[in-house]
N, CA, C and O of each residue as an XYZ file, in Angstrom:
856
protein
N       0.469     -0.820      0.153
C       0.294     -0.004      0.010
C       0.963      1.029     -0.470
O       2.137      0.841     -0.786
N       0.438      2.197     -0.616
C       1.085      3.736     -0.764
C       1.080      4.153     -0.329
O      -0.076      4.576     -0.354
N       1.657      4.715      0.494
C       1.808      5.846      1.368
C       0.683      7.307      1.303
O       0.573      8.088      0.357
N       0.122      7.336      2.299
C      -1.184      8.265      2.281
C      -1.108      9.343      1.783
O      -0.090      9.922      2.160
N      -1.829     10.027      0.960
C      -2.098     11.323      1.497
C      -2.910     12.499      1.504
O      -4.078     12.160      1.314
N      -2.799     13.683      1.636
C      -3.682     14.465      1.951
C      -4.560     15.907      0.972
O      -4.085     17.004      0.677
N      -5.632     15.474      0.739
C      -5.828     16.647      0.255
C      -6.824     17.707      0.604
O      -8.018     17.439      0.738
N      -6.170     19.318      0.802
C      -6.844     20.117      1.770
C      -6.858     21.079      0.430
O      -5.863     21.408     -0.216
N      -8.809     21.608      0.056
C      -9.159     21.775     -0.410
C      -9.340     23.082      0.376
O      -9.286     23.023      1.605
N      -9.619     24.648     -0.441
C     -10.259     26.022      0.438
C      -9.749     27.234      0.008
O      -8.526     27.174     -0.123
N     -10.509     28.949     -0.418
C     -10.727     29.927     -0.580
C      -9.231     29.927     -0.471
O      -8.459     30.018     -1.426
N      -8.678     29.737      1.663
C      -7.595     30.452      1.661
C      -7.477     32.362      1.525
O      -6.812     33.251      0.993
N      -8.333     32.194      2.187
C      -8.513     34.329      1.645
C      -8.770     35.157      3.038
O      -9.828     35.734      3.288
N      -7.477     35.113      4.018
C      -5.579     34.558      3.957
C      -5.977     32.804      3.989
O      -7.116     32.361      3.842
N      -4.930     32.110      4.182
C      -4.251     31.464      5.107
C      -4.081     31.650      5.913
O      -3.305     32.600      6.016
N      -4.620     30.947      7.432
C      -4.020     31.526      8.399
C      -3.278     30.243      9.457
O      -2.789     29.312      8.818
N      -3.225     30.196     10.224
C      -2.576     28.980     11.578
C      -4.019     28.099     12.051
O      -4.091     26.922     12.404
N      -5.159     29.156     11.913
C      -6.170     27.182     12.176
C      -5.929     26.304     10.871
O      -6.128     25.091     10.807
N      -5.460     27.129      9.827
C      -5.723     26.259      8.005
C      -4.117     25.047      8.646
O      -3.990     23.825      8.576
N      -3.300     25.985      9.139
C      -1.780     25.331      8.851
C      -1.794     23.963      9.960
O      -1.267     22.874      9.733
N      -2.560     24.360     11.223
C      -2.514     23.129     12.352
C      -3.555     22.192     11.930
O      -3.578     21.264     12.739
N      -4.297     22.063     11.145
C      -5.092     21.104     10.715
C      -4.596     20.363     10.128
O      -4.453     19.216     10.551
N      -4.255     20.669      9.202
C      -3.527     19.745      8.434
C      -2.359     19.465      8.920
O      -1.968     18.307      8.773
N      -1.738     20.158      9.422
C      -0.298     19.116     10.558
C      -0.563     18.594     11.627
O       0.442     18.143     12.176
N      -1.920     18.389     12.430
C      -2.544     17.995     13.027
C      -3.060     16.760     11.912
O      -2.803     15.578     12.139
N      -3.516     17.027     11.172
C      -3.819     15.431     10.590
C      -3.579     14.578      9.870
O      -4.234     13.550      9.698
N      -1.949     15.122      9.013
C      -0.941     14.825      8.787
C      -0.344     13.943      9.654
O      -0.279     12.758      9.326
N       0.325     14.501     11.231
C       0.601     13.107     12.158
C      -0.525     12.092     12.437
O      -0.372     10.895     12.681
N      -1.530     12.686     12.369
C      -2.643     11.605     12.875
C      -2.919     10.393     11.965
O      -3.334      9.289     12.317
N      -2.666     10.735     10.965
C      -3.017      9.997      9.130
C      -1.944      9.211      9.221
O      -2.051      8.002      9.424
N      -0.915      9.759      9.094
C       0.386      9.225      8.481
C       0.497      9.270      7.335
O       0.561      8.258      6.637
N       0.563     10.946      6.707
C       0.102     11.717      5.575
C       1.777     12.054      5.304
O       2.566     12.700      5.992
N       1.970     11.304      3.950
C       3.540     11.423      3.519
C       3.418     12.841      2.720
O       4.427     13.539      2.615
N       2.331     13.210      2.227
C       2.377     15.402      1.937
C       0.670     15.392      2.495
O      -0.083     14.586      3.042
N       0.608     16.718      2.018
C      -0.619     17.372      2.290
C      -1.223     18.307      0.952
O      -1.249     19.475      1.339
N      -1.523     18.249      0.081
C      -1.877     18.902     -1.160
C      -2.802     20.326     -0.676
O      -3.888     20.383     -0.100
N      -2.038     21.246     -1.085
C      -2.599     23.281     -0.258
C      -3.602     23.002     -1.710
O      -2.956     22.840     -2.745
N      -4.546     22.964     -1.778
C      -5.532     23.512     -3.221
C      -6.782     24.938     -3.075
O      -7.830     24.716     -2.468
N      -6.492     26.472     -3.745
C      -6.411     26.762     -3.287
C      -7.801     26.847     -4.590
O      -7.643     26.311     -5.687
N      -9.063     27.577     -4.232
C      -9.996     27.099     -4.910
C      -9.954     28.320     -6.127
O      -9.429     29.320     -5.636
N     -10.340     28.541     -7.545
C     -10.209     29.646     -8.354
C     -11.690     29.900     -8.002
O     -11.782     31.011     -7.480
N     -12.807     29.317     -8.090
C     -14.409     29.803     -8.719
C     -14.887     28.798     -7.724
O     -15.406     27.755     -8.121
N     -14.746     29.042     -6.503
C     -15.996     28.678     -5.505
C     -17.665     28.387     -5.817
O     -18.527     29.263     -5.885
N     -17.831     27.205     -5.953
C     -19.704     27.321     -6.492
C     -20.081     27.110     -5.511
O     -21.212     26.638     -5.624
N     -19.655     27.216     -4.095
C     -21.010     27.485     -3.340
C     -21.644     28.533     -2.536
O     -22.633     28.623     -1.809
N     -20.468     29.472     -3.043
C     -20.205     30.847     -2.308
C     -20.014     31.958     -3.389
O     -20.032     32.043     -4.617
N     -19.862     32.598     -2.532
C     -19.365     34.096     -4.035
C     -18.292     33.840     -3.724
O     -17.658     33.093     -2.978
N     -18.081     35.235     -5.026
C     -15.976     34.745     -5.398
C     -15.440     35.875     -3.969
O     -15.804     36.920     -3.432
N     -14.133     34.616     -3.822
C     -13.785     35.728     -3.029
C     -13.153     36.991     -3.293
O     -13.225     37.717     -4.284
N     -12.423     37.131     -2.054
C     -12.145     38.681     -1.495
C     -11.228     38.626     -2.552
O     -11.594     39.199     -3.578
N     -10.247     38.142     -2.565
C      -9.024     38.513     -3.146
C      -8.618     37.734     -4.409
O      -8.700     36.511     -4.298
N      -8.141     38.283     -5.737
C      -7.688     37.273     -6.242
C      -6.636     36.065     -6.341
O      -5.661     36.028     -5.589
N      -6.925     34.915     -7.468
C      -6.790     33.553     -7.049
C      -5.499     33.485     -7.135
O      -4.987     32.698     -6.339
N      -4.352     34.396     -8.271
C      -3.139     34.312     -7.927
C      -2.261     35.042     -6.305
O      -1.305     34.478     -5.772
N      -2.847     36.277     -5.825
C      -2.493     35.919     -4.800
C      -2.605     35.201     -3.725
O      -1.876     35.300     -2.738
N      -3.478     34.481     -3.857
C      -4.152     33.641     -2.914
C      -3.569     32.493     -2.776
O      -3.550     31.885     -1.706
N      -2.965     32.027     -3.988
C      -2.289     30.940     -4.482
C      -0.757     30.975     -3.835
O      -0.237     29.984     -3.322
N      -0.130     32.251     -3.939
C       1.339     32.846     -3.433
C       0.897     32.993     -2.104
O       1.815     32.793     -1.309
N      -0.375     33.322     -1.484
C      -0.141     32.905      0.547
C      -0.277     31.877      0.468
O      -0.815     31.742      1.567
N      -0.254     30.764      0.017
C      -0.537     29.428      0.552
C       1.225     29.108      0.146
O       1.934     28.612      1.022
N       1.633     29.339     -0.811
C       3.185     29.262     -1.453
C       4.363     29.611      0.272
O       5.226     28.997      0.898
N       3.773     30.713      0.347
C       4.865     31.108      1.826
C       4.415     30.560      3.128
O       5.164     30.288      4.066
N       2.699     30.376      3.095
C       2.629     29.698      4.425
C       3.125     28.656      4.381
O       3.138     28.263      5.548
N       3.527     27.980      3.804
C       4.027     26.257      3.759
C       5.038     26.326      3.489
O       5.426     25.212      3.138
N       6.134     27.373      3.409
C       6.696     27.422      3.389
C       7.951     26.536      4.121
O       7.298     25.634      4.645
N       9.171     26.308      4.414
C      10.185     25.126      5.096
C       8.992     23.996      5.336
O       9.736     23.073      5.668
N       7.853     23.509      5.391
C       7.694     22.343      5.407
C       7.174     20.733      4.433
O       6.288     20.394      3.649
N       8.777     19.933      5.334
C       8.404     19.504      3.554
C       7.283     18.755      3.300
O       6.858     18.454      2.184
N       6.745     18.419      4.530
C       5.408     17.202      3.868
C       3.734     18.223      3.785
O       2.599     17.754      3.871
N       4.103     19.592      3.608
C       3.415     20.508      2.386
C       3.676     20.505      0.941
O       4.776     20.221      0.469
N       2.603     20.841      0.218
C       2.814     21.181     -1.187
C       1.259     22.074     -1.417
O       0.126     22.075     -0.936
N       2.050     22.799     -2.475
C       0.693     23.616     -3.170
C       0.565     23.012     -4.244
O       1.596     22.691     -4.836
N      -0.889     22.638     -4.880
C      -1.410     22.235     -6.225
C      -2.387     23.900     -6.310
O      -3.128     24.588     -5.607
N      -1.773     23.892     -7.641
C      -2.503     25.176     -8.516
C      -3.519     24.873     -9.695
O      -3.904     25.644    -10.574
N      -3.954     23.129     -9.409
C      -4.954     22.794    -10.192
C      -6.171     23.990    -10.478
O      -6.487     24.373    -11.605
N      -6.723     24.441     -9.301
C      -8.300     24.601     -9.628
C      -8.337     26.341     -9.701
O      -9.365     26.937    -10.024
N      -7.420     26.844     -9.449
C      -6.958     28.303    -10.466
C      -6.604     28.384    -11.103
O      -6.864     29.478    -11.603
N      -5.677     27.564    -11.904
C      -5.773     27.357    -13.230
C      -6.950     27.275    -13.883
O      -7.074     28.008    -14.864
N      -8.080     26.382    -13.507
C      -8.753     25.773    -14.616
C     -10.251     26.742    -14.267
O     -10.833     27.092    -13.240
N     -10.522     26.977    -16.177
C     -11.548     28.278    -15.869
C     -12.383     28.266    -15.878
O     -13.077     29.129    -16.415
N     -12.922     26.971    -15.102
C     -14.571     26.633    -14.697
C     -14.487     26.669    -13.453
O     -13.393     26.466    -12.927
N     -15.633     26.937    -12.680
C     -16.072     26.111    -11.032
C     -15.254     25.331    -10.754
O     -15.010     24.322    -11.416
N     -14.566     25.745     -9.494
C     -14.166     24.112     -9.203
C     -14.591     23.849     -8.138
O     -14.649     24.412     -7.045
N     -15.112     22.235     -8.858
C     -15.966     20.952     -7.860
C     -14.875     19.929     -7.490
O     -14.184     19.224     -8.225
N     -14.925     20.089     -5.592
C     -13.975     18.954     -5.743
C     -13.174     17.668     -6.199
O     -12.035     17.203     -6.213
N     -14.665     17.342     -6.615
C     -15.348     15.854     -6.850
C     -13.936     16.014     -8.553
O     -13.131     15.187     -8.980
N     -14.141     16.901     -8.846
C     -13.299     16.777    -10.525
C     -12.207     17.027     -9.798
O     -11.470     16.411    -10.568
N     -11.453     17.416     -8.951
C      -9.830     17.795     -8.678
C      -9.484     16.397     -7.922
O      -8.285     16.247     -7.686
N     -10.347     15.359     -7.510
C     -10.042     14.121     -6.859
C     -10.118     12.807     -7.926
O      -9.712     11.650     -7.821
N     -11.008     13.712     -9.272
C     -10.885     12.671     -9.841
C      -9.489     12.688    -10.856
O      -8.896     11.641    -11.116
N      -9.131     13.779    -11.291
C      -8.041     14.089    -11.489
C      -6.620     14.322    -10.787
O      -5.667     14.933    -11.271
N      -6.667     13.919     -9.981
C      -5.651     12.884     -8.925
C      -5.525     11.918     -9.305
O      -4.524     11.346     -9.736
N      -7.555     11.299     -9.080
C      -6.977      9.913     -8.924
C      -6.318      9.138    -10.123
O      -5.796      8.028    -10.232
N      -6.553     10.146    -10.942
C      -6.616      9.405    -12.259
C      -4.811      9.379    -12.447
O      -4.199      8.339    -12.691
N      -4.103     10.831    -12.266
C      -2.774     11.188    -11.889
C      -1.963      9.605    -11.141
O      -1.076      8.807    -11.444
N      -3.020      9.857     -9.942
C      -1.926      8.153     -8.900
C      -2.387      7.409     -8.717
O      -2.203      6.790     -7.669
N      -3.216      7.053     -9.593
C      -3.231      5.604     -9.288
C      -4.637      5.444     -8.665
O      -5.164      6.228     -7.876
N      -5.289      3.989     -9.282
C      -6.641      3.498     -8.275
C      -6.269      3.388     -6.815
O      -7.061      3.798     -5.966
N      -4.673      2.659     -6.348
C      -4.645      2.004     -5.407
C      -3.882      3.105     -4.593
O      -3.455      2.721     -3.505
N      -3.602      4.606     -4.987
C      -3.063      5.365     -3.871
C      -3.847      5.906     -2.941
O      -4.770      6.496     -3.502
N      -3.923      5.994     -1.608
C      -5.125      6.104     -0.449
C      -4.763      7.538     -0.808
O      -3.587      7.869     -0.961
N      -5.953      8.535     -0.965
C      -6.406      9.962     -0.711
C      -7.685     10.040      0.710
O      -8.711      9.456      1.059
N      -6.721     11.260      1.199
C      -7.914     11.803      2.421
C      -8.247     12.689      2.567
O      -7.682     13.372      3.421
N      -9.274     13.186      1.890
C      -9.893     14.457      2.066
C     -10.178     15.825      3.212
O     -11.371     16.082      3.376
N      -9.624     16.305      3.644
C      -9.339     16.615      4.984
C     -10.248     17.667      5.139
O     -10.035     18.674      4.463
N     -11.525     17.640      6.124
C     -12.272     18.877      5.784
C     -12.802     19.004      7.625
O     -12.941     18.143      8.494
N     -13.008     20.729      7.624
C     -13.419     21.040      8.544
C     -14.900     20.596      8.898
O     -15.397     20.230      7.833
N     -15.782     20.472      9.876
C     -16.547     19.863     10.283
C     -17.499     20.484     10.061
O     -18.455     19.723      9.918
N     -17.946     22.211      9.876
C     -18.925     22.675      8.547
C     -19.156     22.559      7.737
O     -20.295     22.551      7.271
N     -17.718     22.352      6.983
C     -18.111     21.808      5.091
C     -18.510     20.353      5.677
O     -19.717     20.482      5.472
N     -18.404     19.081      6.245
C     -18.273     18.020      6.089
C     -20.472     18.057      5.944
O     -21.276     17.657      5.102
N     -20.584     18.826      7.397
C     -22.447     19.086      6.966
C     -23.204     19.404      6.332
O     -24.415     19.190      6.386
N     -22.251     20.304      5.203
C     -22.992     21.018      3.936
C     -22.811     20.010      3.041
O     -23.294     20.031      1.909
N     -22.238     19.254      3.419
C     -21.831     17.658      2.158
C     -22.954     17.487      1.023
O     -22.659     17.361     -0.165
N     -24.149     17.494      1.462
C     -24.800     17.279      0.198
C     -25.290     18.283     -0.205
O     -26.243     18.215     -0.981
N     -24.861     19.302      0.142
C     -24.800     20.864     -1.145
C     -24.417     20.332     -2.295
O     -25.035     20.435     -3.354
N     -22.815     19.424     -2.027
C     -21.983     19.557     -3.273
C     -22.024     18.572     -4.202
O     -22.187     17.373     -3.976
N     -21.801     19.344     -5.737
C     -21.662     18.224     -6.277
C     -21.457     17.016     -6.800
O     -20.291     16.732     -7.076
N     -22.182     16.337     -6.979
C     -21.638     14.478     -6.806
C     -21.302     14.440     -5.572
O     -20.161     14.190     -5.181
N     -22.007     14.619     -5.051
C     -21.202     15.078     -3.380
C     -20.920     12.904     -3.180
O     -19.754     12.577     -2.962
N     -21.574     12.181     -3.239
C     -21.274     10.963     -2.806
C     -20.296     10.260     -3.629
O     -19.587      9.374     -3.151
N     -20.210     10.747     -5.268
C     -18.801     10.215     -5.381
C     -17.746     10.026     -4.780
O     -17.041      9.017     -4.749
N     -17.605     11.159     -4.211
C     -16.362     11.576     -2.758
C     -15.663     10.893     -2.747
O     -14.475     10.937     -3.066
N     -16.578      9.755     -2.189
C     -16.546      9.029     -1.463
C     -16.192      7.678     -1.814
O     -15.919      6.932     -0.873
N     -16.124      7.021     -3.484
C     -15.091      6.244     -4.129
C     -14.052      6.848     -4.985
O     -13.430      6.384     -5.940
N     -14.016      8.198     -4.305
C     -12.479      8.502     -4.365
C     -11.965      8.881     -3.765
O     -10.847      9.231     -4.143
N     -12.345      9.109     -2.413
C     -11.628      9.094     -0.807
C     -11.506      8.699      0.240
O     -12.157      7.674      0.447
N     -11.140      8.930      0.760
C     -11.339      8.514      2.287
C     -11.613     10.206      3.163
O     -11.074     11.245      2.780
N     -12.038     10.160      3.701
C     -12.718     11.847      3.921
C     -12.586     12.047      5.778
O     -13.359     11.490      6.556
N     -11.469     12.932      6.193
C     -10.888     12.283      7.063
C     -11.175     14.640      7.892
O     -10.544     15.672      7.661
N     -12.375     14.332      8.755
C     -13.192     14.987      8.681
C     -12.779     16.035     10.796
O     -13.046     15.333     11.771
N     -12.325     17.209     11.024
C     -11.498     17.393     11.791
C     -12.848     18.621     12.844
O     -13.175     19.783     12.600
N     -13.212     17.862     13.757
C     -14.062     18.813     14.921
C     -13.573     18.764     16.381
O     -12.986     17.878     17.001
N     -14.002     20.002     16.742
C     -13.214     20.718     18.341
C     -14.054     19.734     19.340
O     -15.189     19.289     19.175
N     -13.095     19.517     20.491
C     -13.008     18.383     21.379
C     -14.536     18.506     22.237
O     -15.173     19.295     22.935
N     -14.612     17.158     21.654
C     -16.010     17.070     22.824
C     -17.465     16.835     21.363
O     -18.525     16.210     21.338
N     -16.907     17.503     20.601
C     -18.201     17.013     19.691
C     -18.201     16.219     19.142
O     -17.261     15.821     18.454
N     -19.827     15.462     19.330
C     -20.315     14.437     18.780
C     -20.924     14.456     17.544
O     -22.152     14.475     17.458
N     -20.060     14.451     16.385
C     -20.591     14.986     15.759
C     -21.321     14.198     14.631
O     -22.185     14.754     13.953
N     -21.016     13.074     14.461
C     -21.611     12.208     13.495
C     -23.008     11.406     14.255
O     -23.793     10.906     13.450
N     -23.262     11.300     15.352
C     -24.366     12.045     16.234
C     -25.422     12.988     16.127
O     -26.627     12.788     16.278
N     -24.820     14.052     15.846
C     -25.365     14.948     16.045
C     -27.022     15.115     15.058
O     -27.262     14.608     13.962
N     -27.668     15.726     15.655
C     -29.357     15.879     14.729
C     -29.365     16.636     13.897
O     -30.243     16.769     13.044
N     -28.033     17.468     14.064
C     -27.776     19.155     12.728
C     -27.509     17.812     11.734
O     -27.976     18.026     10.615
N     -26.936     16.610     11.848
C     -26.514     15.912      9.716
C     -28.105     15.102      9.319
O     -28.993     14.308      9.629
N     -27.504     16.151      8.309
C     -28.546     15.984      7.277
C     -28.666     14.183      7.658
O     -27.905     13.539      8.380
N     -29.885     13.686      6.898
C     -30.034     12.086      7.265
C     -29.503     11.216      6.233
O     -29.143     10.095      6.594
N     -29.325     11.734      4.265
C     -29.027     11.123      3.329
C     -27.535     11.676      4.146
O     -26.977     10.579      4.119
N     -26.474     12.629      4.871
C     -25.369     11.892      4.956
C     -24.976     11.406      5.959
O     -23.752     11.523      5.901
N     -25.205     10.988      6.744
C     -26.102      9.700      7.754
C     -25.394      9.047      7.678
O     -24.244      8.747      7.998
N     -26.689      8.643      6.883
C     -26.866      7.025      6.113
C     -24.990      6.567      5.134
O     -24.283      5.560      5.080
N     -24.911      7.962      4.559
C     -23.500      7.454      3.986
C     -22.485      7.210      4.637
O     -21.703      6.289      4.401
N     -22.367      8.337      5.872
C     -21.037      8.305      6.919
C     -21.088      6.954      8.145
O     -20.305      6.340      8.869
N     -21.995      6.974      7.940
C     -22.127      5.904      8.919
C     -21.169      5.067      9.334
O     -20.175      5.192     10.049
N     -21.987      3.623      8.361
C     -21.452      3.152      7.448
C     -19.587      2.919      7.690
O     -18.871      2.311      8.486
N     -19.428      3.646      6.695
C     -18.192      4.063      6.549
C     -17.191      4.394      7.633
O     -16.008      4.188      7.361
N     -17.581      5.005      9.139
C     -16.620      5.613      9.155
C     -15.771      4.567     10.580
O     -16.354      4.162     11.586
N     -14.770      4.418     10.344
C     -13.168      3.862     10.795
C     -12.975      4.456     12.591
O     -13.613      5.357     13.134
N     -12.179      3.823     13.026
C     -11.811      4.253     14.515
C     -10.400      4.917     14.302
O      -9.861      5.599     15.173
N      -9.911      4.689     13.213
C      -8.280      5.176     13.145
C      -8.618      4.904     11.138
O      -9.478      4.456     10.381
N      -6.773      5.775     11.107
C      -6.398      5.186      9.174
C      -5.746      4.269      9.245
O      -4.724      4.136      8.572
N      -6.209      3.345     10.142
C      -5.626      2.234      9.060
C      -6.963      1.095      8.283
O      -7.309     -0.086      8.326
N      -7.380      2.479      7.564
C      -8.931      1.221      6.818
C      -8.235      0.883      5.324
O      -7.315      1.596      4.925
N      -8.734     -0.262      4.512
C      -8.514     -0.853      4.573
C      -8.134     -0.184      2.582
O      -8.602      0.940      2.400
N      -7.695     -0.553      1.826
C      -8.040     -0.075      0.277
C      -7.673      1.923      0.701
O      -7.134      2.581      1.591
N      -8.649      2.233     -1.086
C      -7.860      3.624     -1.175
C      -8.966      4.812     -0.902
O      -8.804      5.981     -1.251
N      -9.942      4.377     -0.321
C     -10.761      5.720      0.037
C     -12.143      4.583      0.348
O     -12.263      3.403      0.018
N     -13.024      5.440      1.068
C     -14.490      5.475      0.906
C     -14.448      5.437      2.678
O     -15.517      5.071      3.168
N     -13.635      5.683      3.410
C     -13.929      5.803      4.626
C     -13.649      6.937      5.333
O     -12.732      7.737      5.142
N     -14.524      6.948      6.182
C     -14.647      7.869      6.909
C     -14.436      8.019      8.309
O     -14.995      7.390      9.208
N     -13.195      9.308      8.451
C     -12.822      8.764     10.276
C     -13.063     10.306     10.856
O     -12.491     11.159     10.178
N     -13.755     10.768     11.908
C     -13.737     11.902     12.763
C     -12.406     11.766     13.812
O     -11.730     10.880     14.335
N     -12.486     13.150     13.767
C     -10.613     13.533     14.545
C     -10.822     15.191     14.858
O     -11.053     16.176     14.157
N     -10.584     14.912     16.481
C     -10.371     16.769     17.066
C      -8.970     16.923     17.017
O      -8.002     16.168     17.101
N      -9.160     18.146     16.852
C      -7.936     19.052     16.989
C      -7.652     20.049     17.946
O      -8.452     20.051     18.882
N      -6.960     20.705     17.987
C      -6.484     21.779     18.681
C      -7.339     23.057     18.645
O      -6.625     23.949     18.189
N      -8.492     23.493     18.915
C      -9.500     24.578     19.266
C      -8.446     25.685     18.742
O      -7.424     25.941     19.377
N      -8.834     26.404     17.357
C      -7.815     27.749     17.450
C      -8.847     28.396     16.797
O      -9.113     28.081     15.638
N      -9.683     29.561     17.584
C     -10.427     30.054     16.926
C     -10.102     31.318     16.473
O      -9.926     32.338     17.140
N     -10.005     31.072     14.634
C      -9.302     31.958     13.816
C     -10.186     31.992     12.887
O     -10.796     30.945     12.665
N     -10.458     33.035     12.197
C     -10.983     32.634     11.364
C     -10.930     33.851     10.247
O     -11.081     35.010     10.632
N     -10.669     33.497      8.589
C     -10.154     34.387      7.845
C     -10.979     35.844      7.594
O     -10.550     36.925      7.191
N     -12.461     35.390      8.035
C     -13.277     36.504      8.175
C     -12.759     37.823      8.972
O     -12.681     38.958      8.502
N     -12.491     37.489     10.025
C     -12.575     38.675     11.426
C     -10.604     38.631     11.003
O     -10.123     39.675     11.442
N      -9.934     38.094     10.590
C      -8.554     38.738      9.538
C      -8.893     39.703      8.970
O      -8.561     40.816      9.378
N      -9.569     39.543      7.985
C     -10.085     40.566      6.277
C     -10.926     40.987      7.454
O     -11.903     40.278      7.213
N     -11.211     41.567      8.439
C     -11.824     42.835      9.242
C     -11.078     43.285      9.679
O     -10.885     44.459      9.365
N     -10.012     42.523     10.872
C      -9.443     43.486     11.121
C      -7.839     44.491     10.710
O      -7.277     45.403     11.316
N      -7.498     43.701      9.284
C      -6.597     44.466      8.465
C      -7.635     45.631      7.541
O      -7.174     46.492      6.791
N      -9.011     45.420      7.793
C      -9.980     46.720      7.121
C      -9.742     47.559      7.885
O      -9.597     48.608      7.257
N      -9.631     47.686      8.788
C      -9.512     49.009     10.118
C      -8.645     49.119     10.512
O      -8.571     49.842     11.506
N      -6.858     48.169      9.743
C      -6.125     49.140     10.213
C      -5.690     48.085     11.446
O      -4.537     48.210     11.859
N      -6.372     47.255     11.943
C      -5.751     46.239     13.019
C      -4.868     45.231     12.462
O      -4.774     44.757     11.330
N      -3.830     44.889     14.267
C      -2.857     43.883     13.823
C      -3.267     42.914     13.759
O      -4.058     42.590     14.645
N      -2.858     41.675     12.385
C      -3.065     40.313     12.806
C      -1.991     39.665     12.772
O      -2.029     38.625     12.114
N      -0.771     40.007     13.403
C       0.289     39.390     13.566
C      -0.530     38.638     14.331
O      -1.674     38.862     14.726
N       0.730     37.032     14.614
C       0.086     35.840     15.684
C      -1.215     34.793     15.233
O      -1.678     33.841     15.861
N      -1.634     35.381     13.829
C      -3.408     34.712     13.540
C      -2.853     34.212     12.218
O      -3.544     33.370     11.644
N      -1.673     34.604     11.615
C      -1.417     33.446     10.428
C       0.746     34.245      9.976
O       1.415     35.162     10.452
N       0.903     33.568      9.268
C       2.182     33.104      9.546
C       2.728     34.821      8.979
O       1.900     35.430      8.302
N       3.778     35.366      9.207
C       4.537     36.985      9.174
C       4.864     36.426      7.781
O       4.714     37.515      7.227
N       5.063     35.925      7.161
C       4.904     35.859      5.107
C       3.990     35.900      4.857
O       3.984     36.742      3.959
N       3.079     35.586      4.985
C       1.721     35.698      5.087
C       1.182     37.525      4.938
O       0.330     38.034      4.210
N       1.909     38.006      5.748
C       1.003     38.942      6.692
C       2.009     39.941      6.199
O       1.651     41.116      6.281
N       2.971     39.747      5.798
C       4.164     40.890      4.599
C       3.843     41.101      3.347
O       4.143     42.003      2.564
N       2.969     39.828      3.219
C       2.812     39.667      1.348
C       1.232     40.986      1.883
O       1.593     42.162      1.877
N       0.238     40.828      2.142
C      -0.994     40.910      2.197
C      -0.476     42.622      2.443
O      -0.948     43.317      1.543
N       0.249     43.317      3.298
C       0.512     44.318      3.526
C       1.645     44.875      2.083
O       2.018     46.045      1.985
N       1.892     44.194      1.461
C       2.896     44.807      0.642
C       2.197     44.461     -0.788
O       2.712     44.496     -1.906
N       1.034     44.159     -0.462
C       0.000     44.347     -2.498
C      -1.565     45.029     -1.249
O      -2.636     44.569     -1.643
N      -1.685     45.777     -0.214
C      -2.941     45.960      0.037
C      -3.651     45.089     -0.138
O      -4.499     45.340     -0.995
N      -3.747     43.486      0.583
C      -4.856     42.879     -0.361
C      -6.230     43.583      1.181
O      -6.824     44.520      0.648
N      -6.468     43.504      1.828
C      -7.264     43.548      2.068
C      -7.824     44.584      3.059
O      -8.885     44.520      3.679
N      -6.840     45.606      3.080
C      -7.126     47.415      3.468
C      -8.702     48.353      2.718
O      -8.891     49.542      2.972
């Protein structure tokens, strides 16, 4: 069995320590060989990102520099159509082979919203799902979970990352709670407040250099 690879998508507008810590903790828990950070180009589930894709891509590059396990993947930024996760995973599966374990890293909110995603059930054929929740959360037993998702996810749940095969399992992990959000960072910068220690200095320097959220 090949070493597993993580797939972590998002607008990253901007990328911050919450994103980075999630990827680091999940990489350690699952034993990921690498984590692919994939900035969204044209996300179909929300309005356009505040910042141009090339800036968001560069911020990710600067944020992960120095971590040999992290890599940036620009395919969604370069794609001339909306960025559907199922398309990205299909591309990766074609490139890496059917026997390559892939883990899609998702926050709890994204996971609960999964039934609104394009062709969401196909995701289980293409990757395992690693769902990150706050300590104490009973996510998969929550009444907030849509029945369609519960019926799909519960039979696939595993206790650890030693799931057989390359795709199809659902793993729930808790991570260090960091109350950091990209929205709050943008609001802070818009009023000329300090966002230091919420995101890497290299990213903050880039933001100031290009006056991205002023």
